[in-house]
C-alpha positions in Angstrom: 6.0 -38.3 25.4 5.2 -36.7 22.0 7.3 -34.5 19.9 6.3 -31.5 17.8 7.9 -29.3 15.1 7.6 -25.6 16.2 8.2 -22.5 14.1 9.7 -19.8 16.4 10.3 -16.1 15.4 14.1 -16.2 14.9 16.2 -15.6 11.7 17.0 -19.3 11.3 15.8 -21.2 8.3 14.5 -24.3 10.2 11.8 -25.4 12.7 12.7 -26.8 16.2 11.7 -29.9 18.0 10.1 -29.8 21.4 8.4 -32.5 23.6 4.9 -32.3 25.0 2.5 -34.5 26.9 -0.4 -34.1 24.5 -0.2 -33.4 20.8 -1.5 -29.9 19.9 -3.1 -29.4 16.4 -0.9 -27.9 13.7 -1.5 -24.1 13.7 -1.8 -23.8 17.5 0.5 -21.5 19.4 2.8 -22.8 22.1 5.1 -21.1 24.6 8.6 -22.6 24.3 12.1 -22.1 25.8 14.7 -20.8 23.3 18.0 -20.2 24.9 17.5 -17.9 27.9 14.3 -16.6 26.4 10.7 -17.8 26.3 9.1 -17.4 22.8 5.6 -17.8 21.3 5.8 -20.3 18.4 3.4 -22.1 16.2 3.1 -25.9 15.9 3.8 -27.1 12.3 3.0 -30.8 13.0 4.2 -33.9 14.8 7.9 -34.7 14.8 9.7 -38.0 14.7 11.2 -39.2 18.0 14.8 -37.8 17.9 17.8 -39.8 18.8 18.8 -37.5 21.7 15.2 -37.4 23.0 16.3 -36.9 26.6 17.9 -33.5 25.7 14.7 -32.2 24.0 13.2 -29.2 25.9 9.5 -29.4 26.7 6.8 -27.0 25.6 6.0 -24.7 28.5 2.4 -24.1 27.6 -0.1 -24.8 24.8 -1.8 -21.5 24.4 -4.7 -22.4 22.0 -7.4 -25.0 22.1 -7.9 -24.7 18.3 -5.5 -23.5 15.6 -5.0 -19.8 15.0 -3.7 -20.8 11.5 -5.9 -23.2 9.6 -4.6 -25.6 7.0 -4.9 -23.1 4.2 -3.0 -20.3 6.0 -0.3 -22.8 7.1 0.1 -23.9 3.5 0.5 -20.3 2.5 3.1 -19.7 5.2 5.1 -22.6 3.9 4.8 -21.3 0.4 5.9 -17.8 1.5 8.9 -19.3 3.2 9.9 -21.4 0.2 9.2 -18.8 -2.5 10.8 -15.8 -0.7 13.4 -18.0 1.0 12.5 -16.5 4.4 12.7 -18.3 7.8 9.3 -20.0 8.4 9.2 -18.7 12.0 9.5 -15.1 10.9 6.9 -15.7 8.2 4.3 -16.9 10.7 5.3 -14.0 13.0 4.5 -11.6 10.2 1.2 -13.3 9.3 -0.2 -13.2 12.9 -1.7 -10.0 14.5 0.7 -8.3 16.9 -1.3 -9.3 20.1 -1.3 -13.0 19.0 2.5 -12.9 18.6 2.7 -11.8 22.2 0.6 -14.8 23.4 -2.7 -12.9 23.9 -6.0 -15.0 23.7 -7.1 -15.7 20.1 -10.7 -16.2 21.2 -12.8 -12.9 21.3 -12.7 -11.0 24.6 -15.2 -8.4 25.7 -15.8 -5.4 23.4 -16.7 -1.8 24.2 -20.0 -0.5 22.8 -21.1 3.1 22.8 -24.6 4.2 23.5 -26.4 7.5 23.3 -27.7 8.9 26.6 -31.2 10.2 27.4 -32.7 13.4 25.9 -31.1 12.8 22.5 -33.1 15.5 20.7 -32.1 18.2 23.3 -28.5 17.1 23.2 -28.4 17.2 19.4 -29.9 20.7 19.4 -27.1 21.9 21.7 -24.5 20.6 19.3 -25.6 22.5 16.2 -22.3 24.4 16.1 -20.2 21.3 16.8 -20.8 19.5 13.6 -18.5 16.5 14.2 -19.9 15.9 17.7 -23.4 16.3 16.3 -22.7 13.6 13.6 -21.2 11.2 16.1 -24.2 11.5 18.5 -26.6 11.1 15.5 -24.8 7.9 14.5 -25.6 6.5 18.0 -29.2 7.7 18.1 -30.8 4.5 16.8 -28.6 1.7 18.2 -25.3 1.2 20.0 -22.1 1.0 17.9 -19.0 -1.0 18.5 -16.0 1.2 19.6 -13.8 0.0 16.7 -16.5 0.8 14.1 -17.2 4.2 15.7 -13.5 5.1 15.7 -13.3 4.3 12.0 -15.5 7.4 11.4 -14.8 9.7 14.4 -11.6 10.4 16.3 -11.3 9.6 20.0 -11.3 13.3 20.9 -14.9 13.7 19.5 -16.1 10.6 21.5 -14.4 11.8 24.7 -16.0 15.3 24.3 -19.4 13.8 24.1 -18.7 11.5 27.1 -17.6 14.4 29.2 -20.9 16.2 28.5 -22.8 13.1 29.5 -24.3 12.6 26.0 -22.9 9.2 25.5 -21.7 6.3 27.6 -19.9 3.0 27.0 -20.3 -0.6 28.3 -18.3 -3.8 27.8 -20.0 -7.0 26.7 -18.9 -10.2 25.0 -19.1 -10.1 21.2 -22.0 -12.0 19.6 -19.7 -13.5 16.9 -22.4 -15.4 15.0 -21.2 -16.9 11.7 -22.8 -15.2 8.7 -24.4 -12.6 11.0 -24.3 -10.1 8.1 -27.1 -12.0 6.4 -29.5 -10.6 9.0 -28.8 -7.1 7.7 -27.8 -7.8 4.1 -29.9 -5.8 1.7 -28.8 -4.6 -1.7 -29.4 -0.9 -2.1 -30.1 1.2 -5.2 -27.7 0.4 -8.0 -27.1 1.8 -11.5 -27.8 -0.2 -14.6 -24.4 -1.4 -15.9 -23.4 -0.6 -19.4 -22.6 -3.3 -21.9 -18.9 -3.8 -21.0 -19.7 -3.7 -17.3 -22.5 -6.3 -17.8 -20.1 -8.6 -19.6 -17.5 -8.4 -16.8 -20.1 -8.9 -14.1 -21.5 -12.0 -15.9 -18.0 -13.5 -16.5 -17.1 -13.1 -12.8 -20.5 -14.5 -11.6 -20.0 -17.7 -13.5 -16.7 -18.5 -11.7 -18.0 -18.7 -8.1 -16.6 -21.6 -6.1 -13.5 -22.1 -8.2 -10.1 -20.5 -8.8 -10.4 -18.0 -11.6 -8.0 -15.0 -11.7 -9.2 -12.0 -13.8 -7.5 -8.8 -14.8 -10.2 -6.1 -14.9 -8.5 -3.4 -17.0 -10.7 -0.4 -17.1 -9.8 3.2 -17.9 -10.0 5.7 -15.0 -13.7 6.5 -14.3 -15.0 3.5 -16.1 -16.8 2.1 -13.1 -14.6 -0.7 -11.9 -15.9 -0.4 -8.3 -19.4 -0.8 -9.6 -18.3 -4.1 -11.2 -16.9 -5.2 -7.9 -20.1 -4.3 -6.1 -22.4 -6.2 -8.5 -20.0 -9.1 -8.8 -20.0 -9.8 -5.1 -23.8 -9.6 -4.6 -24.5 -13.3 -5.2 -21.3 -14.3 -3.2 -22.5 -12.4 -0.1 -26.1 -13.5 -0.4 -24.8 -17.1 -0.5 -23.1 -16.6 2.9 -19.5 -16.2 1.5 -17.0 -13.6 2.6 -15.1 -11.1 0.4 -11.6 -9.7 1.0 -10.7 -6.5 -0.7 -7.2 -5.0 -0.8 -6.6 -1.3 -1.4 -3.2 0.3 -1.7 -3.6 3.4 0.5 -5.1 4.2 3.9 -6.6 7.2 2.2 -8.7 5.0 -0.2 -10.1 2.9 2.7 -12.8 5.3 4.0 -14.4 6.0 0.6 -14.3 2.3 -0.3 -15.8 1.3 3.0 -18.6 3.9 2.7 -19.5 2.8 -0.8 -19.7 -0.9 0.1 -21.5 -0.3 3.4 -24.1 1.9 1.7 -24.7 -0.7 -1.0 -25.2 -3.7 1.3 -26.1 -2.3 4.7 -23.7 -4.5 6.6 -20.7 -4.1 8.9 -17.3 -3.9 7.1 -14.1 -5.1 8.7 -11.4 -2.5 8.2 -7.7 -3.1 8.5 -4.9 -0.6 8.1 -1.8 0.7 9.9 -3.5 3.4 11.8 -5.6 1.0 13.8 -4.3 0.0 17.2 -3.4 -3.6 17.9 -6.7 -4.3 19.8 -8.9 -3.2 17.0 -6.9 -5.1 14.4 -7.2 -8.3 16.5 -11.0 -7.7 16.8 -11.4 -7.6 13.0 -9.2 -10.7 12.7 -11.4 -12.6 15.2 -14.6 -11.5 13.6 -13.4 -12.5 10.1 -12.1 -15.8 11.4 -15.5 -16.6 13.0 -17.3 -15.7 9.7 -19.2 -12.7 11.3 -17.9 -10.2 8.7 -19.1 -10.4 5.1 -16.6 -7.9 3.7 -13.1 -7.1 4.9 -11.3 -4.1 3.4 -7.7 -3.4 4.1 -4.2 -2.5 2.9 -1.3 -4.9 2.2 -1.2 -7.0 5.4 -5.0 -7.6 5.2 -4.1 -10.5 2.8 -3.3 -12.5 5.9 -6.9 -12.1 7.4 -8.6 -15.5 7.8 -12.0 -16.2 6.3 -14.3 -18.9 7.6 -16.4 -18.9 4.4 -14.0 -17.6 1.6 -15.9 -16.4 -1.5 -13.7 -13.9 -3.4 -10.6 -11.7 -3.3 -10.3 -8.3 -5.0 -7.1 -6.4 -5.4 -7.9 -2.8 -6.3 -5.2 -0.8 -8.1 -3.1 -4.0 -8.4 -0.2 -2.1 -10.0 0.5 -0.1 -6.9 4.0 -0.4 -5.4 2.7 -0.3 -1.9 1.5 -3.9 -2.2 5.2 -4.9 -2.1 6.7 -5.1 1.4 10.2 -3.5 1.4 11.7 -5.0 4.6 11.5 -8.2 6.6 9.4 -10.7 4.7 9.5 -9.0 1.3 6.2 -10.4 -0.1 4.0 -8.9 -2.7 0.3 -8.9 -1.6 -0.9 -9.2 -5.2 1.1 -12.3 -5.8 0.1 -13.8 -2.5 -3.6 -13.0 -3.3 -3.2 -15.2 -6.5 -1.7 -18.0 -4.4 -4.4 -17.7 -1.7 -7.3 -17.6 -4.2 -5.8 -20.8 -5.8 -5.5 -22.5 -2.5 -9.0 -21.4 -1.3 -10.6 -22.3 -4.8 -12.2 -18.9 -5.2 -12.2 -16.2 -7.9 -9.8 -13.3 -7.9 -10.2 -9.8 -9.4 -7.1 -7.7 -10.1 -8.5 -4.3 -11.0 -6.7 -1.2 -12.4 -6.6 1.3 -15.2 -2.8 0.8 -15.5 -2.0 -2.9 -15.1 1.6 -3.8 -14.1 3.4 -5.4 -16.9 3.6 -8.7 -15.0 -0.2 -8.9 -14.6 -0.8 -7.7 -18.2 1.5 -10.3 -19.6 -0.4 -13.0 -17.6 -3.6 -11.8 -19.1 -2.3 -11.6 -22.6 -0.9 -15.1 -22.4 -4.3 -16.4 -21.1 -3.1 -17.3 -17.6 -5.6 -14.8 -16.4 -9.0 -13.9 -17.7 -9.0 -10.4 -19.3 -12.0 -8.1 -18.9 -11.8 -4.6 -20.3 -13.8 -1.4 -19.7 -12.9 1.1 -22.4 -15.5 3.8 -21.8 -16.1 6.1 -18.8 -19.2 5.5 -16.8 -22.2 7.9 -17.0 -21.2 9.3 -20.4 -18.2 11.2 -19.1 -15.6 12.1 -21.7 -12.0 11.0 -21.6 -9.4 13.4 -20.3 -7.5 15.2 -23.1 -3.8 14.9 -22.5 -1.3 17.5 -23.8 2.4 18.4 -23.4 3.5 21.9 -22.7 7.1 22.8 -23.9 8.5 25.0 -21.2 11.8 25.7 -22.8 12.6 29.4 -22.9 9.4 30.2 -21.0 9.4 32.3 -17.9 8.7 30.2 -14.8 7.0 31.4 -11.6 7.2 29.1 -8.7 7.9 26.2 -11.1 4.9 27.0 -13.3 5.3 28.3 -16.8 3.4 31.5 -17.9 1.6 29.5 -20.5 0.3 27.1 -17.9 -0.8 29.9 -15.6 -3.0 31.2 -18.5 -4.7 27.8 -18.9 -5.2 27.6 -15.1 -6.9 31.0 -15.1 -9.4 29.9 -17.7 -10.5 26.9 -15.7 -10.6 28.8 -12.4 -12.7 31.6 -13.9 -15.4 29.1 -14.8 -15.6 27.9 -11.2 -13.9 24.6 -11.8 -11.2 23.0 -9.7 -7.6 22.6 -10.7 -5.2 20.0 -9.5 -1.5 20.8 -9.5 0.8 17.8 -9.0 4.4 17.9 -7.8 5.9 14.7 -6.4 8.0 16.5 -3.8 6.8 17.6 -0.4 8.5 20.4 1.5 9.4 23.8 0.2 12.4 23.0 -1.9 14.6 19.9 -2.4 17.9 21.8 -1.8 19.4 24.8 0.1 22.6 26.4 -1.2 24.7 29.5 -0.8 24.4 31.9 -3.7 27.9 33.3 -2.9 30.1 30.2 -2.7 27.8 27.5 -3.9 28.0 25.4 -0.7 25.1 22.9 -0.6 23.6 21.6 2.7 23.7 17.8 2.6 22.9 15.1 5.1 26.2 13.7 6.1 24.7 10.3 6.8 23.2 10.0 3.3 25.3 12.4 1.3 22.1 13.8 -0.2 20.7 17.4 -0.1 18.4 18.3 2.8 14.9 19.2 1.8 13.8 22.7 3.1 10.6 22.7 5.1 9.8 26.3 5.6 6.6 25.9 7.6 8.6 24.1 10.3 11.8 26.1 9.7 14.0 23.0 9.4 16.0 21.0 6.9 15.0 17.4 6.7 16.6 14.4 5.0 13.9 12.4 3.3 16.1 9.3 3.3 17.0 8.9 6.9 14.7 11.3 8.7 17.6 13.4 10.1 16.8 17.1 10.6 18.4 20.4 11.6 17.3 24.1 11.9 17.5 26.2 8.8 20.7 28.2 9.1 20.7 32.0 8.9 24.1 32.3 7.1 26.4 30.0 5.2 28.5 27.8 7.4 31.2 27.6 4.7 31.8 31.3 3.9 29.7 33.2 6.4 27.6 35.1 3.9 23.8 35.2 4.4 22.9 34.7 0.7 21.2 31.3 1.2 18.7 30.4 -1.6 16.6 27.3 -2.4 16.8 25.2 -5.5 13.8 23.4 -7.0 10.2 23.5 -5.9 8.1 21.4 -3.5 4.4 21.5 -2.5 4.9 24.2 0.1 6.5 26.6 -2.4 3.8 25.9 -5.0 1.2 26.6 -2.3 2.9 30.0 -1.4 3.4 30.9 -5.0 -0.2 30.2 -6.1 -1.5 32.1 -3.1 0.3 35.2 -4.5 -0.7 34.5 -8.2 -4.3 33.7 -7.3 -5.0 35.6 -4.1 -8.8 35.3 -4.4 -8.8 31.5 -4.9 -9.0 29.2 -1.9 -6.5 26.4 -2.0 -5.5 23.2 -0.1 -2.2 21.3 0.0 -2.4 17.5 0.3 0.8 15.7 1.2 2.1 13.5 4.0 3.0 16.6 6.0 -0.3 18.3 5.8 -2.6 15.3 6.4 -1.0 13.8 9.5 -3.6 12.8 12.1 -6.5 10.5 12.1 -9.2 11.4 9.5 -7.4 14.5 8.4 -7.1 13.2 4.8 -10.7 12.1 4.7 -11.9 15.5 6.0 -9.8 17.3 3.4 -11.1 15.1 0.6 -14.7 15.8 1.8 -14.0 19.5 1.7 -12.6 19.3 -1.8 -15.7 17.5 -3.1 -17.9 20.1 -1.2 -16.0 22.7 -3.4 -14.6 24.6 -0.5 -11.3 24.8 -2.4 -10.6 25.5 -6.1 -6.8 24.9 -6.2 -5.6 21.5 -5.1 -1.8 21.1 -4.6 -0.5 17.6 -3.9 1.7 14.6 -4.2 0.9 11.0 -5.2 -1.7 10.9 -2.4 -4.0 12.7 -4.8 -3.4 10.4 -7.8 -4.9 7.2 -6.5 -8.5 6.3 -7.0 -10.1 9.5 -5.6 -13.3 10.9 -7.2 -13.2 14.6 -7.8 -16.2 15.5 -10.0 -15.4 19.2 -10.2 -11.7 18.9 -11.3 -11.4 19.8 -14.9 -7.6 20.5 -15.2 -4.6 18.5 -13.9 -1.2 20.1 -14.2 2.0 17.9 -13.8 4.9 20.2 -13.0 8.0 18.0 -13.2 7.9 14.7 -15.1 11.4 15.0 -16.6 13.3 13.3 -13.8 11.7 9.9 -14.4 12.5 10.0 -18.1 16.2 9.5 -17.4 16.2 7.2 -14.3 18.5 4.2 -14.0 15.6 2.0 -12.9 14.3 0.0 -15.8 10.8 0.3 -14.3 10.8 4.1 -14.2 9.0 4.5 -17.5 6.3 2.1 -16.4 5.8 3.9 -13.1 5.7 7.3 -14.8 3.2 6.1 -17.3 1.0 4.7 -14.5 1.3 7.9 -12.5 0.5 10.2 -15.4 -2.5 8.0 -16.5 -3.9 7.9 -12.9 -3.5 11.6 -12.5 -5.3 12.2 -15.8 -8.2 10.1 -14.4 -8.8 12.7 -11.7 -10.1 15.2 -14.3 -13.4 15.2 -16.2 -15.0 12.4 -14.1 -18.5 13.9 -14.2 -20.4 16.0 -16.8 -17.5 18.6 -17.2 -14.8 17.6 -19.7 -11.3 17.4 -18.4 -7.7 18.0 -19.6 -4.2 17.4 -18.4 -1.0 19.2 -19.2 2.5 17.9 -18.7 5.2 20.5 -18.2 8.4 19.3 -19.7 11.8 20.3 -21.2 11.6 17.2 -23.4 8.3 17.5 -25.3 9.5 15.1 -28.0 10.4 12.3 -25.7 8.9 9.0 -27.2 7.4 8.0 -23.8 5.5 11.2 -23.4 4.4 11.3 -27.1 3.1 7.7 -26.8 1.2 8.3 -23.6 -0.4 11.5 -24.9 -1.4 10.2 -28.3 -2.0 6.5 -27.7 -2.7 6.0 -24.0 -1.4 3.6 -21.4 -2.8 0.4 -23.0 -0.6 1.0 -26.2 2.4 2.0 -24.1 2.2 -1.1 -21.9 2.1 -3.5 -24.8 5.0 -1.7 -26.5 6.9 -1.8 -23.2 6.3 -5.6 -22.9 7.9 -6.0 -26.3 10.9 -4.0 -25.2 11.2 -6.0 -22.0 11.1 -9.2 -24.0 13.8 -8.1 -26.4 16.0 -6.9 -23.5 15.5 -10.0 -21.4 13.9 -8.2 -18.5 11.0 -9.1 -16.2 8.3 -10.3 -16.6 10.2 -12.5 -19.2 13.0 -13.1 -16.8 13.0 -13.7 -13.0 15.1 -11.6 -10.6 16.4 -11.7 -7.1 18.6 -9.2 -5.3 21.1 -9.6 -2.5 21.6 -6.2 -0.8 24.5 -5.5 1.6 25.2 -2.3 3.5 27.9 -1.3 6.0 29.5 1.8 7.4 32.6 0.6 5.5 31.9 0.4 1.8 34.6 -2.2 1.2 33.0 -4.6 3.6 29.7 -4.6 1.8 31.5 -4.8 -1.6 33.7 -7.8 -0.4 30.7 -9.7 1.0 28.8 -9.4 -2.4 31.9 -10.4 -4.3 32.2 -13.5 -2.2 28.5 -14.2 -2.6 28.9 -13.8 -6.4 31.7 -16.4 -6.4 29.5 -18.8 -4.5 26.5 -18.3 -6.8 28.1 -19.2 -10.1 25.7 -21.1 -12.4 25.3 -21.5 -16.2 21.6 -20.8 -16.0 21.7 -17.7 -13.7 23.2 -14.4 -14.8 24.9 -12.3 -12.1 25.0 -8.5 -12.4 27.2 -6.8 -9.8 28.2 -5.9 -7.2 26.6 -2.6 -8.1 25.8 0.5 -6.0 22.1 0.8 -5.1 20.4 3.8 -6.8 20.6 5.5 -3.4 24.2 4.5 -2.6 24.4 5.9 1.0 21.6 6.0 3.6 21.7 6.5 7.3 25.5 6.4 7.3 25.7 3.1 5.5 27.0 2.4 2.0 24.7 0.2 0.0 25.4 -2.3 -2.8 23.5 -5.0 -4.6 24.0 -8.2 -6.5 21.3 -9.0 -9.0 20.5 -12.6 -10.0 18.5 -13.1 -13.2 17.3 -16.2 -15.1 14.6 -17.3 -17.6 13.6 -20.0 -15.0 12.5 -18.9 -11.6 13.3 -22.3 -10.1 16.9 -22.0 -11.1 17.4 -18.9 -9.0 15.4 -20.4 -6.1 17.3 -23.6 -6.1 20.7 -21.9 -6.4 19.9 -19.6 -3.5 18.4 -22.3 -1.4 21.7 -24.2 -1.5 23.9 -21.1 -1.0 22.0 -19.3 1.8 23.4 -21.5 4.7 26.9 -21.0 3.4 26.4 -17.2 2.9 25.1 -16.9 6.4 28.1 -18.7 7.8 30.7 -16.6 6.0 32.8 -14.3 8.2 32.1 -11.4 5.9 28.4 -11.8 6.5 28.8 -10.9 10.2 30.4 -7.5 9.3 27.5 -6.3 7.1 23.7 -6.0 7.1 22.4 -8.0 4.2 19.1 -9.2 2.9 17.5 -11.1 0.1 14.6 -9.7 -2.1 12.9 -12.1 -4.5 11.0 -10.3 -7.4 12.4 -6.9 -6.4 10.4 -3.8 -7.5 12.7 -1.2 -6.1 16.5 -0.8 -6.7 16.9 2.3 -4.7 
């Protein structure tokens, strides 16, 4: 009889011992009894024979004949558990694809391939007016395409329509899964000659193949960072090594995939939240077998195995979406650093607006620092200016002076991007007679008005109700909106510029597969002149015809209680400025503000993000804030505010240490959400290990406290959001 340590997906900070007849390899899945349930766990290694060996439960089934987690991934799982102080079973549960968590086979199963039927030319001719169906059939004309790859480009409805007409058919067959199969198709397409700064960066990166070497690639917007990525991975791919690329948004994935596929002519593995579980597992399997040369995905793609690891790239490394905000609260950028170190491969962290943590690592020589200070192709830098809107007449949130500037750009046939970081019609509804405001009772925050759907919606808990016809407080029908959102800007600009075609891009308007990509394609095809949107439009998109960016409301972030608010605003403004003037036409950006003399705005406009970030680092150093101090946050929430407060007070008494400073309990920036009151206790120290060691000892005691059972609480190491 042998004994094994098994990590099971339960919120307990320990592994469990089971008996088995044969010893499975570490990293294999097993089916084990756990109380009345049967769970899928992962073997961590052999266990010593326990004293009460007769009471040890046996493993029900060994699911895998080889590990689903190799030694590198197991090591990363242990690091995640130790660093973020999270139960190892839940860590492994997060790392594995959903179907593997459920005990499905890890080895590849049959895949569906789509073929074009007979009479392709006739069928194509009959589809001249159905452009999407035409493009889909044309993609199948030369050779069959794997269903997962086809659905990355075309929605299921298009494929089904062609199948009903008899123009295409599918068949199931085992996947080939040949390691390094991409080398059969690998061919470097036409590429531009890099400028001097790009050539220096490419050369520096190429010299580090086969060893851990982290680099910050700090390049202004439009400087050609993606071209550096493309040329830096050429030799890595041709040597039979794989590349993992992380992007922050699903919306950036299609354009990134297209660019890499066109350059190298190989299949790209794509991973993001809109894929179904089967397609995600297929990409995981192909990457694990070494069949895919390039894998591109959002945050959780960092867990994708690579049989022949060659390089990791984190694009827009500053983006908040790389930080998981529930469950295992890991940061994909930091995990990428750890994984590259473990795999002994180079790492590129690319951005125009580096996070202060990454910039500090580069300035202190922990990372290599590569800079691109000029825009590619001779494009000029965007000219940034501040518009003082005090005492100006406002129409739909836009000052008269700004409307004049917009008319000039539109009259020349250029595109104008109007940014307001608030979806919906207006952020509040109130009675003009008695002043009553319509608030979400569960969050005690105003409802947002969504006029197109005729409803009020809480953006914190998702609660909704119809728009009332009269005030529920006084009975008058004098209901008015306060503030502006994307819907109101869209309506207003349609009245102010009736002859100009416009499009709204926010999470309400681009729901549905491929809707965002089709909208972006239409923008670049110049079907629209006015672009109205939220942060979705700020990240990495290439709009060669945009010459003016208008930021309507930047004042709120100037007075936030979050110490990172100025950094986030500076990053957003700089990224937005980068959407203008990316081609031959010069661009400009205007910031509407009631605080034109604010030091942050003046610094950004006159000196740029690079200067701001270095000044901000000095301020953080003087004020003892990250990245010069480490932080962890214990959050507690309950329907009774006193219960959450009492738990954190007891936690604070337990966590006393001369080397760790405690702040709190404090209300979270959003104090009430979904009917629960929310508070936090912030731990801060110059030495990360002091916080980690203190929490490691305290967590078992915290979990056992009676007060802990009356609240919902969590631990967040290296928090990025205090809301």
